[in-house]
C-alpha positions in Angstrom: 116.7 89.8 88.0 114.0 91.8 86.6 111.6 93.4 89.3 108.2 95.0 88.7 106.3 97.1 91.0 102.6 97.6 90.8 101.2 100.3 92.8 98.6 103.5 93.0 101.8 105.3 94.2 104.2 106.6 91.9 108.0 106.4 92.4 108.5 110.0 91.3 106.4 111.5 93.9 107.6 113.9 96.5 105.8 112.2 99.3 107.6 108.8 99.9 105.8 105.7 101.4 107.2 102.3 102.0 107.0 101.3 98.5 109.4 103.8 97.5 112.2 102.3 99.7 111.4 98.7 98.8 111.9 99.9 94.9 115.2 101.8 95.7 116.4 98.4 97.2 115.1 96.5 94.4 116.9 98.7 91.8 120.5 97.5 93.6 119.6 93.8 93.0 118.4 94.2 89.1 116.3 95.9 86.6 113.4 97.5 88.3 110.2 99.1 86.9 107.2 100.9 88.7 103.8 101.0 87.1 101.4 103.3 88.7 98.0 102.9 88.2 94.2 103.8 89.0 94.9 107.1 87.5 92.6 109.2 85.3 90.5 112.5 85.0 88.7 111.4 88.1 92.1 111.8 90.0 92.2 115.5 89.3 88.9 115.7 91.0 90.2 114.1 94.2 93.4 115.8 94.9 95.6 112.8 93.9 99.0 113.2 95.1 100.3 112.1 91.7 98.7 115.6 90.1 102.2 117.2 89.9 103.3 114.3 87.7 100.3 114.8 85.4 102.8 115.8 82.4 104.4 112.5 82.8 101.4 110.4 82.5 101.5 107.7 79.7 105.1 108.4 79.2 108.4 106.1 80.2 110.6 107.8 82.3 113.8 106.8 84.3 114.1 108.0 87.8 116.9 106.9 89.9 117.4 104.3 87.6 114.0 103.2 87.9 111.8 102.8 84.9 108.5 104.5 85.7 104.9 104.7 83.9 102.0 106.4 85.3 99.1 105.0 83.3 96.5 107.6 83.0 92.8 106.3 81.6 89.8 108.6 81.0 88.2 107.0 83.9 89.3 104.3 86.4 87.3 101.9 88.5 86.4 102.9 92.0 84.3 101.8 95.1 80.8 102.8 94.3 80.1 102.3 98.0 76.6 101.3 97.6 75.6 97.7 97.1 72.8 98.1 94.5 76.0 99.7 92.3 78.2 96.8 92.6 77.4 95.5 88.9 78.6 98.8 87.8 81.8 98.6 89.8 82.7 95.2 88.7 81.8 96.2 85.2 84.6 99.3 85.5 87.1 96.8 87.0 86.6 93.9 84.4 87.1 96.7 81.9 90.0 98.0 83.4 91.7 94.9 83.5 90.5 93.4 80.4 92.1 96.4 78.4 95.6 96.7 80.4 98.1 99.1 79.2 100.6 97.8 76.7 103.5 98.9 78.8 102.2 96.8 81.6 101.7 93.7 79.4 105.5 94.1 78.2 106.7 94.7 81.6 104.8 91.8 83.2 106.2 89.3 80.5 109.9 90.5 81.1 109.5 90.1 85.0 111.1 87.5 87.1 109.3 88.8 90.4 106.1 91.1 90.4 105.1 92.9 93.6 101.8 94.1 94.3 101.0 96.8 96.6 97.7 96.6 98.9 95.2 98.6 97.0 94.1 98.0 93.4 97.3 96.3 92.5 96.1 92.6 92.9 93.1 92.9 90.3 96.4 92.6 88.1 97.3 88.9 89.5 95.3 86.9 87.0 97.1 88.9 84.1 100.5 88.0 85.6 99.8 84.3 85.9 98.4 84.4 82.4 101.3 86.1 80.5 104.0 85.1 83.0 103.4 82.0 84.8 106.9 81.5 86.0 107.2 85.1 87.8 107.1 84.9 91.5 104.2 87.3 93.0 104.6 88.9 96.0 101.9 90.9 98.1 102.7 93.9 100.2 100.2 94.5 102.7 101.0 98.1 103.4 97.3 98.5 104.6 94.4 96.3 105.1 92.1 96.4 102.4 88.9 97.2 104.7 90.6 99.7 106.4 91.6 101.7 103.2 88.0 101.1 102.0 88.8 99.2 98.7 86.2 98.3 96.3 84.4 95.0 97.1 85.7 93.8 93.5 89.3 94.1 94.9 88.7 92.5 98.1 86.9 89.5 96.5 89.6 89.2 94.0 92.3 89.0 96.6 90.8 86.8 98.8 90.6 84.5 95.5 94.1 84.9 94.4 95.9 85.2 97.8 96.5 81.5 98.0 98.3 81.4 94.6 100.8 84.2 95.6 104.4 83.4 96.4 104.2 85.3 99.6 102.1 87.7 101.4 104.2 90.3 103.3 102.2 91.6 106.4 103.7 94.9 107.8 102.3 93.7 111.4 101.3 90.6 112.8 97.9 92.1 113.5 97.2 92.4 109.7 96.5 88.6 109.7 93.1 89.1 111.2 91.8 90.9 108.1 93.5 88.2 105.6 92.1 85.0 104.1 93.4 81.8 105.8 96.5 80.9 103.6 100.0 79.4 104.6 101.9 81.7 102.6 101.7 85.0 105.2 105.0 86.6 106.8 105.5 89.1 109.3 108.0 91.6 107.6 107.9 94.9 109.2 108.5 98.6 107.9 112.2 99.2 107.3 114.0 102.5 108.1 116.4 104.6 106.3 119.2 105.3 108.8 120.6 108.0 106.7 118.1 110.1 108.1 120.8 111.3 110.7 122.8 112.9 108.0 119.7 115.5 107.2 118.7 116.0 110.8 120.7 119.0 112.0 120.9 121.8 112.8 117.8 122.6 115.0 115.0 124.6 113.2 113.7 125.6 116.6 114.5 129.3 118.1 116.0 129.1 121.6 114.1 130.6 124.5 110.9 131.5 122.9 109.0 128.4 124.2 109.9 125.8 126.8 109.3 122.9 124.7 108.5 122.2 120.6 106.0 119.5 119.8 105.8 118.4 116.1 103.4 116.6 113.9 104.1 115.2 110.3 101.6 114.3 107.8 98.2 114.3 107.0 96.7 110.9 107.4 93.3 111.2 109.5 94.7 114.4 110.8 92.6 116.0 113.6 92.8 119.8 114.2 90.8 119.7 117.0 93.7 117.9 118.9 95.7 121.2 118.6 92.8 123.7 119.3 92.8 121.8 122.6 96.5 121.3 123.1 97.5 124.7 122.2 95.2 126.2 124.7 96.4 123.9 127.5 99.7 124.3 126.8 100.5 127.8 125.8 104.5 127.3 126.9 104.8 124.6 124.2 104.9 125.5 120.6 103.1 123.0 118.4 104.7 122.7 114.7 102.2 121.0 112.2 103.8 120.1 109.0 102.2 118.9 106.0 98.6 118.1 107.2 96.9 119.2 104.5 94.8 121.7 106.1 95.6 125.4 106.8 95.7 127.0 110.2 92.4 126.5 112.2 90.6 129.3 113.6 90.7 127.7 117.1 94.7 127.3 117.1 96.6 129.4 119.7 99.2 131.7 118.6 101.8 128.8 119.5 100.7 126.9 116.7 103.0 126.8 113.7 101.4 125.3 110.6 104.0 124.3 107.5 103.2 123.3 104.1 104.1 119.7 103.1 107.8 119.7 102.7 110.4 117.0 101.2 110.9 114.2 103.7 114.5 115.2 104.4 113.6 118.7 105.6 111.2 117.2 108.2 113.9 115.5 109.8 115.5 118.3 111.9 112.1 119.3 113.2 111.8 115.7 114.4 115.1 115.2 115.9 115.3 118.6 117.9 111.6 118.4 119.1 110.7 117.8 122.5 107.9 115.2 121.8 106.2 113.8 118.8 102.3 114.0 117.7 100.4 111.5 115.8 97.0 113.3 115.7 94.9 110.6 114.3 91.2 111.7 114.4 89.7 108.3 115.2 89.4 106.2 118.2 88.8 103.3 116.1 92.0 102.8 114.5 93.3 99.6 113.1 95.6 97.8 115.7 98.4 97.3 112.9 98.8 101.0 112.8 100.9 100.9 116.2 103.5 98.9 114.1 103.2 100.4 110.6 102.8 104.3 111.4 106.0 105.9 110.0 105.5 109.0 111.7 105.7 107.2 115.0 108.6 105.1 113.8 110.3 108.1 112.8 109.6 109.6 116.6 110.9 106.3 118.0 114.1 106.2 115.9 115.1 109.8 117.1 114.0 108.5 120.9 111.1 111.2 120.9 108.3 110.4 123.4 105.2 110.3 121.2 101.5 111.2 121.9 98.9 109.2 119.9 95.6 107.6 120.5 95.3 104.8 123.0 94.4 102.2 120.4 97.8 102.4 118.7 100.2 102.9 121.7 100.8 99.1 121.4 103.6 97.7 123.4 106.0 100.7 123.0 107.1 102.3 126.0 107.7 105.6 124.4 104.2 106.2 123.8 101.2 108.1 125.7 97.9 107.5 124.6 94.8 109.7 124.4 91.0 109.4 123.4 90.4 111.6 120.5 87.9 114.5 121.5 89.1 114.1 125.4 90.6 117.3 126.4 91.7 115.9 129.7 93.4 112.6 128.4 95.0 114.7 125.7 96.5 116.9 128.4 97.6 113.9 130.5 99.4 112.4 127.7 101.3 115.4 126.9 102.1 115.9 130.3 103.6 112.4 130.6 105.4 112.8 127.1 107.2 115.9 128.1 108.4 114.5 131.4 109.4 111.1 129.8 113.1 110.3 129.3 114.1 109.8 125.4 114.4 106.3 124.6 113.8 104.0 121.5 111.3 101.2 121.9 112.6 99.0 119.0 115.4 98.6 116.5 114.0 98.8 113.0 115.2 97.0 110.1 117.3 98.4 107.5 115.3 98.4 104.1 117.8 96.1 102.6 117.0 93.6 105.2 113.1 93.9 104.6 113.7 93.4 100.8 115.8 90.5 101.6 113.0 89.0 103.8 110.4 89.6 100.9 112.4 87.8 98.4 113.2 84.7 100.6 110.9 85.0 103.7 111.1 81.2 104.5 114.8 81.7 105.2 114.2 84.0 108.2 112.9 82.8 111.6 111.5 86.4 112.5 109.1 86.2 109.6 106.8 83.6 110.9 103.4 84.5 112.2 103.6 84.4 116.2 100.6 81.7 116.0 102.5 79.4 113.5 
């Protein structure tokens, strides 16, 4: 089998997302290629996480047995945000799709299965259908298109082509709310890399200095004000902020430690040996599906870490304690409850191999059916 993944991520990036783990599993099953798009000179102005790979742009390389290509153009299409500029947006997207990379054309022709990750990738569906109508087409809904503020052109294209796809894989049942009505939707949650236990020791925390250690991983919608409040209310707790994308806030207490982004495996001891985990999203209006798809919350749960997160994404997980962003009293209540809570796991995640099996053959599994079906 020949697999092709189209994404705005890059398989060689240090920062790992679900699509990286899916690709690693595909590589075990056949020849796998990863085509990274929506990268241009504009990307350098927006702190694109692929900037460290700029020297590899427009070159085929092999990374961990996966053939990779980062397609860099002078300009890439984007969400113009203003309705009166939509004709310009549509022009940019049509031009982008109408002049595809020769590498993408060749890889599409040779693929047996093409995976489109949510974001810009669905705009290439028509190209795939034209060049290789026999290829199976699988959409991976890592995020809702409205939530990630995808361009109107992308959303309109996806709504049109979604019924024609072989399968639409939703990370959470809540994602169906934002999907066009089709019969090819399946719920296939995030997988988990169980080998993390091999990298989670020893503890990085000093003994005796603080009564408890709280850890926050990642930069998505990071809210520094949470730690301004928490560090003052809990001077006996050490707060460890890893990879937030921001430096130390002047309002942080002396009990806050700020770390640069680090390789995923190096964050694991900080999670396993913490007292509580924190998902400090700054918005109270988070999509419901984040309760099931937040990778940091999954990691906290795997290591049986009580977690503090906004009320809107507590979901039905007993190990989570919610607060309202900006509300100092609710933040304090949630932290107190988490520190006092027992260490339990609320779910048993799928292995990534099980996730990929379901993506390739969703109809063969009872647990992929939407609850309303």
